[in-house]
N, C-alpha and C positions, 0 to 999 in steps of 0.2 A: 502493499499498499504506501501511498504518497502522502508527505506532509502539506497542510496549506500553507504556500508562501506567505512569508511576513512581509509587511508593508513598512519599507523603512522610512518612507515619507511621513504615514501617518503616524507612526512611533516619534520622529522627530520633532513633528510638529507639536505634538501632545506635550514633548518634552521641552518645549520651547525654545529650541534649536533651529536656527536659522538655515533657509535652505535656498539655494541659486539654481536657477532653471534656465533653460533656453527653449524660446517658442519654436516650434516647427511646424512650416506650412508645405513643405516639399514633401509629399509623399510618395518619397522614392526609398526603397531599402538601402541601396548602397549610400544613399547621403546619409540615412538614420544610423547605420553601421558606424560609419566616420564619426558623428557627432557623439555617438553614445560614449565613446571611448574618451572624450574631451575632459572628462572631470566633473561635469554638471552634476548637482544631486539630483536635478529631476529635467525631465523633458516633456515637453506640452505637446503633444499631436493634435492639430485641429481640424476638425471636419464640420464647424460652422462657416468659417472663410474662407475655407480652402477646398481644392478638390478633391474630397476625400470621403469616405463613408467605411461603415463596419467593414465591407470586402477588401478595402484597400489597407486598412489598420491592421489587418492580420499579420501582412509579411514585414510591417513596421514592427511588430511587436517581437516577432521572431528575429530581426534584424540587430534589435537592442538587446535582446536576452544576453545574460552574462557579461554584460559591460558594467555593472553596477550602477547605473542612473534608474531612477525610480520614473515610472512612465505613469503621465496623465494625460487623458483624453477629452477633448471638450466636446459632447456632441453638439449635433445641429440644432437641438432644442430640447425642454424640458418633457421630453417624450418617453413614456415608460417601455413603449417597442423598441426605441432605438436604444435606449438605457439597457434594456436587457439583452438584445444583441451585442454591445459592447462588453457587457460582462461575460457573458458567456464565453468571449474569447479571451477572457483572463485579464482582462482590465480591472484592476483592483482602486483606482483612483480617478474618479471622474469631477471635470470641473463643468457644471451646470450654469449655463448662459441664461440671462435674462429673468432672474428670480426677483420679484418685485414687492412678497410679502412673505409672511410667516407661512401662510397656506399654501403658498406656490415652493416653499423650502421644504415643508411636509411633503408635498408631493414628489419632490425629488428624493427625499428619503425612501418613502415607501416603494419608490421603483428601483432600490436597491436593495430591498429587503424581502425574503420571502415570507408568505401569509405564516402565521395569522397576524404577525407586525407589518407587514407590505404586500405588495401586489406584483413582485418578480416571478415570472412565470417559472414553471419548475421543467427544465432539461439534465437528464442524465449524464450521457457521454458529450461531454463540452470540453474545450481547452480549459475552463478554469478550474472541472473538476478532476485534469489529468485524463480525461476521459474516464470517469468512474472510478479512479484509483485513489481520490481523496475520501477517506471515510466520512461519514455524517457532514459533507460539505454544505448541505442545506441548513444544518442547523448551527455551522461554526462560521460560514462565509463571511457575515456582517463583522465579525470581529476584525479582519484584515482589510475591510472597504473603507473608503474615504470620500467623504461627499463634500466638495468644496463647491460652495454657489457664488453667482457673479453677480454683483451688483453695478448697475450700470445707466440706471435714469434716476431723475430726481424721485421718484415714488420709492425706488429702492432704498434711497440714503434715509427717506423718514421711517423707514420700517427696520433699518439695523438693529437696533436693539431686541426687537420680536422675531427677526431672524436667528440671531445667536441664540434665542431661549430654544430654537427647536432641537430636539434630543435628535442626535443623528446627522447634526451639520457640524463637520470637523474644522472650515476653515471660510473666510468670506474674501472673494477676491473683487477687485475694485475694477472694473472696464473703462479705463480713461478716454478712449476715442468715441463710444457711445454716450459717457457721461456729459462729457463736453457739448455732444451735440444735444442731449436732453435739457442741459441748463442754456441753450440758447447760443451757444459758440462752438458750431461745427469744424472740426478742423483745428482748433486753437486749445490742445490739450494744455498748452503753457500760460494760458490766458490767467491772470491773477484770479480772477472768482473760480476758475476750474481748480486750480492748483489750491485755493484755500477750502474748497468742497472736498478735496481729496484728503487733506491734511487732517479736515475734521472726520472724515471717515475714517482713516487709520486709527484715530484716538479713540473714537468709540469702538471700533471692533473690538481693538485691544482692550479697552475699559470694560468690555461685555464679556472677556474671558476666551475670545476666539483669536487666532494667528490671521493678521491680513496679509493679503497677496495683491501684487500688481504686475503689469507688464511695462517697463520701463522703456524709453524711445533711444537712449543714448547712454555712456557710460557715466556722463555728471549726472544725468537724471536718477539713473538706478541709485547712485552713491546717495543722492538726496533721499529716496525712497527710504533706504536702508536707515537713514537716520531718522527719519519720521517714525520708523518702527514696523515696517513691512517685514515680515519673517519667510513668506515664500514669494520669493523676488524673482520674475523673468529678465535677466539684464540685456535681452536681445533677441534677435529671430535669426534664423537660418538665412530666410531670403534679405532681410536687411542686410547681413552678412555679405552675402553673394552680391547683391546687386550696388551697394556702396563700395565694396571691394574692386569689382568690376569698372565701375564709374571712375575710380580713383586711379587705376592701372591705364584706362585710358587716356585720363588726362596726362598722366605722368608723359607718355609717349606719342599722343597725339594733339596738334594744338587746337584749341578750341576754334569753333568754325565761326566766321567772320558774321557780322550783323546781316550782310547782304547775301549769305550764303541760302540757298533756295535746299 
């Protein structure tokens, strides 16, 4: 028989240890295998704003296995069917997007738990159970599952304390892009009003006894977020590293086009 794999990220967050992550939008196993050995505590596979779904996530999980990084997957929505499929693949930590109330947080937790405490559908021969080899999986799975919920609207900010009280919520992640838009500043993450709301949210999340998370857009801002008190912080993204690196290299060897160039 097999043992239920421990969730290192869940344990670290519960112990108050900071965890540094990388946001992954490129659903390619070869890329993921290279990134998984870089030394990040966690990698986040995005299926909300990236061309990925449960089918494409499977080879990413296989590519990352054995490299030490904990894996977080963001489903496309707070949908129990999508969540069930990802959990059956063996994903142990989910970042649930667009959670605006305690009720929606409870729905996310329920989708990750089997009856009688949840609504997760039962299947025996799944990758999560090591194809039936993990004894009593349905009774013990919740022990190593980690539910992170994303607050990214004005309404969700107002509900932080109530969301934090929901049993089974292991952390609260701030979505800076959507939050800026919701506050009336689309594309202006660094707007003082948005930054003030983010800093206040981090303080309130920590005060409520939950670890706060965020995606930082550059090194300087990532350091600022850590100073604010975020405990699971994505300090960059694979696509950003690729595009910025390519742009920089091109500028080094290719002069910029003139103003009149077509």
